[in-house]
Backbone as a printed PyTorch tensor [residue, N CA C, xyz], in Angstrom:
tensor([[[ 10.3820,  -7.7580,  -2.7110],
         [  8.9800,  -8.1750,  -2.7510],
         [  8.9800,  -9.6430,  -2.2540]],

        [[  8.0670,  -9.9150,  -1.3450],
         [  7.8870, -11.2790,  -0.8190],
         [  6.4210, -11.6410,  -0.9390]],

        [[  6.1470, -12.8060,  -1.5490],
         [  4.7700, -13.2600,  -1.6490],
         [  4.3370, -13.7470,  -0.2800]],

        [[  3.2440, -13.1760,   0.2470],
         [  2.8530, -13.4410,   1.6040],
         [  2.1120, -14.7610,   1.8250]],

        [[  1.3860, -15.2180,   0.7960],
         [  0.5930, -16.4210,   0.9180],
         [  0.7120, -17.2450,  -0.3370]],

        [[  0.4420, -18.5500,  -0.2410],
         [  0.4330, -19.3970,  -1.4260],
         [ -0.5870, -18.8490,  -2.4040]],

        [[ -0.2210, -18.8290,  -3.7020],
         [ -1.0890, -18.3060,  -4.7090],
         [ -2.0140, -19.4050,  -5.2030]],

        [[ -3.3160, -19.2480,  -4.9980],
         [ -4.3030, -20.2310,  -5.3960],
         [ -5.3670, -19.6730,  -6.3030]],

        [[ -5.4210, -18.3750,  -6.4770],
         [ -6.4120, -17.7080,  -7.2950],
         [ -5.7430, -16.6040,  -8.1170]],

        [[ -6.5680, -15.6920,  -8.6180],
         [ -6.0140, -14.5760,  -9.3850],
         [ -5.5940, -13.4160,  -8.4770]],

        [[ -5.5180, -13.6290,  -7.1830],
         [ -5.0570, -12.6210,  -6.2390],
         [ -3.7150, -13.0310,  -5.6650]],

        [[ -2.8260, -12.0480,  -5.5930],
         [ -1.5030, -12.2680,  -4.9710],
         [ -1.2840, -11.2210,  -3.9220]],

        [[ -0.9340, -11.6450,  -2.7350],
         [ -0.6230, -10.6990,  -1.6370],
         [  0.9130, -10.6570,  -1.5140]],

        [[  1.4620,  -9.4540,  -1.6490],
         [  2.9000,  -9.3230,  -1.5830],
         [  3.2490,  -8.3070,  -0.5320]],

        [[  4.3340,  -8.5680,   0.1770],
         [  4.8730,  -7.6010,   1.1510],
         [  5.8740,  -6.7290,   0.4250]],

        [[  5.5900,  -5.4400,   0.4160],
         [  6.4350,  -4.4730,  -0.3080],
         [  6.8950,  -3.3660,   0.6210]],

        [[  8.1090,  -2.9080,   0.4700],
         [  8.5120,  -1.6730,   1.1630],
         [  7.6970,  -0.5170,   0.6070]],

        [[  7.3380,   0.4560,   1.4370],
         [  6.5150,   1.5750,   0.9770],
         [  7.0960,   2.3280,  -0.2200]],

        [[  8.4350,   2.5470,  -0.3030],
         [  8.9590,   3.2430,  -1.4740],
         [  8.7380,   2.4540,  -2.7660]],

        [[  8.8280,   1.1300,  -2.7020],
         [  8.5970,   0.3360,  -3.8770],
         [  7.1390,   0.4230,  -4.3240]],

        [[  6.2280,   0.2900,  -3.3350],
         [  4.7850,   0.4360,  -3.6930],
         [  4.5100,   1.7930,  -4.3000]],

        [[  5.0770,   2.8530,  -3.7740],
         [  4.8670,   4.1830,  -4.3110],
         [  5.4380,   4.3050,  -5.7520]],

        [[  6.5880,   3.7530,  -5.9570],
         [  7.1860,   3.8170,  -7.2910],
         [  6.3650,   3.0210,  -8.3200]],

        [[  5.8190,   1.8630,  -7.9120],
         [  4.9670,   1.0830,  -8.8300],
         [  3.7000,   1.8520,  -9.1080]],

        [[  3.0950,   2.5050,  -8.1000],
         [  1.9380,   3.3290,  -8.3530],
         [  2.2580,   4.4710,  -9.3160]],

        [[  3.4340,   5.0700,  -9.1620],
         [  3.8760,   6.1540, -10.0480],
         [  3.9740,   5.7090, -11.4960]],

        [[  4.2610,   4.4270, -11.6670],
         [  4.3580,   3.8400, -13.0350],
         [  3.0140,   3.3670, -13.5670]],

        [[  1.9650,   3.5490, -12.7900],
         [  0.6260,   3.2130, -13.2540],
         [  0.0720,   1.9170, -12.8170]],

        [[  0.8090,   1.1770, -12.0210],
         [  0.2870,  -0.0990, -11.5340],
         [ -0.7790,   0.1650, -10.4880]],

        [[ -1.8440,  -0.5790, -10.5350],
         [ -2.9260,  -0.4410,  -9.5650],
         [ -3.0230,  -1.6910,  -8.6800]],

        [[ -2.8300,  -1.4760,  -7.4190],
         [ -2.9460,  -2.5320,  -6.4240],
         [ -3.2490,  -1.8600,  -5.0960]],

        [[ -3.6420,  -2.6290,  -4.1210],
         [ -4.2330,  -2.0420,  -2.9190],
         [ -3.5750,  -2.6180,  -1.6510]],

        [[ -3.4220,  -1.7340,  -0.6530],
         [ -2.8350,  -2.1410,   0.6130],
         [ -3.8810,  -2.8600,   1.4620]],

        [[ -3.4930,  -3.9690,   2.0630],
         [ -4.3470,  -4.6830,   3.0100],
         [ -3.6140,  -4.7370,   4.3550]],

        [[ -3.8250,  -3.7120,   5.1760],
         [ -3.0960,  -3.6090,   6.4350],
         [ -3.3260,  -4.7890,   7.4000]],

        [[ -4.4840,  -5.4430,   7.3010],
         [ -4.7650,  -6.5480,   8.1950],
         [ -3.7210,  -7.6910,   8.0120]],

        [[ -3.2610,  -7.8750,   6.8260],
         [ -2.2620,  -8.9490,   6.5770],
         [ -0.8920,  -8.3520,   6.2770]],

        [[ -0.7800,  -7.0300,   6.4170],
         [  0.4660,  -6.3240,   6.1610],
         [  1.0460,  -6.6250,   4.7950]],

        [[  0.2060,  -6.5410,   3.7830],
         [  0.6140,  -6.8210,   2.4420],
         [ -0.2090,  -5.9920,   1.4460]],

        [[  0.1790,  -6.0620,   0.1980],
         [ -0.5210,  -5.3940,  -0.8890],
         [ -1.1420,  -6.4720,  -1.7670]],

        [[ -2.3780,  -6.1950,  -2.2330],
         [ -3.0770,  -7.1710,  -3.0780],
         [ -2.9910,  -6.7940,  -4.5120]],

        [[ -2.4790,  -7.7380,  -5.3140],
         [ -2.4210,  -7.5880,  -6.7570],
         [ -3.4680,  -8.5570,  -7.3370]],

        [[ -4.2850,  -8.0640,  -8.2710],
         [ -5.2800,  -8.8830,  -8.8760],
         [ -5.0200,  -8.9830, -10.3880]],

        [[ -5.2480, -10.1470, -10.9550],
         [ -5.1530, -10.3510, -12.3810],
         [ -6.4930, -10.8100, -12.8930]],

        [[ -6.8120, -10.4800, -14.1390],
         [ -7.9580, -11.0530, -14.7500],
         [ -7.6040, -12.4720, -15.1940]],

        [[ -8.5930, -13.2670, -15.4820],
         [ -8.3280, -14.6480, -15.9000],
         [ -7.7070, -14.6750, -17.2900]],

        [[ -7.7380, -13.5690, -17.9810],
         [ -7.1090, -13.5480, -19.3400],
         [ -5.7860, -12.8180, -19.3290]],

        [[ -5.2310, -12.5500, -18.1550],
         [ -3.9100, -11.9030, -18.0570],
         [ -2.8500, -12.8050, -18.7380]],

        [[ -2.0530, -12.1990, -19.5770],
         [ -1.0330, -12.9580, -20.2910],
         [  0.2890, -12.8950, -19.5140]],

        [[  1.1260, -13.8920, -19.7190],
         [  2.4310, -13.8590, -19.0100],
         [  3.2630, -12.5960, -19.2510]],

        [[  3.0630, -11.9780, -20.4280],
         [  3.7880, -10.7600, -20.7240],
         [  3.4550,  -9.5990, -19.7350]],

        [[  2.1900,  -9.5740, -19.3150],
         [  1.7600,  -8.5590, -18.3490],
         [  2.4250,  -8.7680, -17.0060]],

        [[  2.4700, -10.0120, -16.5830],
         [  3.1520, -10.3250, -15.3290],
         [  4.6350, -10.0230, -15.4340]],

        [[  5.2090, -10.3270, -16.5720],
         [  6.6480, -10.0680, -16.7910],
         [  6.9490,  -8.5640, -16.7130]],

        [[  6.0390,  -7.7100, -17.2120],
         [  6.2500,  -6.2780, -17.1300],
         [  6.2560,  -5.8020, -15.6880]],

        [[  5.3760,  -6.3740, -14.8490],
         [  5.3770,  -6.0330, -13.4110],
         [  6.6940,  -6.4280, -12.7720]],

        [[  7.1120,  -7.6640, -13.0430],
         [  8.3950,  -8.1560, -12.4990],
         [  9.5390,  -7.2850, -12.9260]],

        [[  9.5810,  -6.9480, -14.2170],
         [ 10.6240,  -6.0590, -14.7400],
         [ 10.6380,  -4.7280, -14.0190]],

        [[  9.4510,  -4.1400, -13.7890],
         [  9.3800,  -2.8730, -13.0910],
         [  9.8850,  -2.9900, -11.6610]],

        [[  9.5070,  -4.0460, -10.9710],
         [  9.9580,  -4.2710,  -9.6040],
         [ 11.4950,  -4.3720,  -9.5510]],

        [[ 12.0440,  -5.1310, -10.4830],
         [ 13.4970,  -5.2950, -10.5150],
         [ 14.2240,  -3.9820, -10.8490]],

        [[ 13.6550,  -3.2270, -11.7910],
         [ 14.2570,  -1.9610, -12.1870],
         [ 14.2270,  -0.9590, -11.0330]],

        [[ 13.0950,  -0.8930, -10.3270],
         [ 12.9790,   0.0140,  -9.1880],
         [ 13.9550,  -0.4010,  -8.0870]],

        [[ 14.0620,  -1.7000,  -7.8280],
         [ 14.9410,  -2.1960,  -6.7890],
         [ 16.4150,  -1.8290,  -7.0740]],

        [[ 16.7810,  -1.8560,  -8.3510],
         [ 18.1480,  -1.4690,  -8.7420],
         [ 18.4120,   0.0090,  -8.4860]],

        [[ 17.3620,   0.8580,  -8.6440],
         [ 17.4950,   2.2810,  -8.4880],
         [ 17.6210,   2.6660,  -7.0340]],

        [[ 17.1550,   1.8230,  -6.1350],
         [ 17.1450,   2.1900,  -4.6910],
         [ 18.2050,   1.4660,  -3.9740]]])
């Protein structure tokens, strides 16, 4: 996973391989492809806690180890 742009708001655009995106979707993560910038958009609410972000990171790392 590569962050495509500097993070300035509650939106993060990340470049993901298609299998990683599919596996995250299979685990229930909701995010959307933005083909114009060749990245996926992840949105957080303003009350998102660090633990929620940590769960996403943990899932990305776990999936990466499996592949």
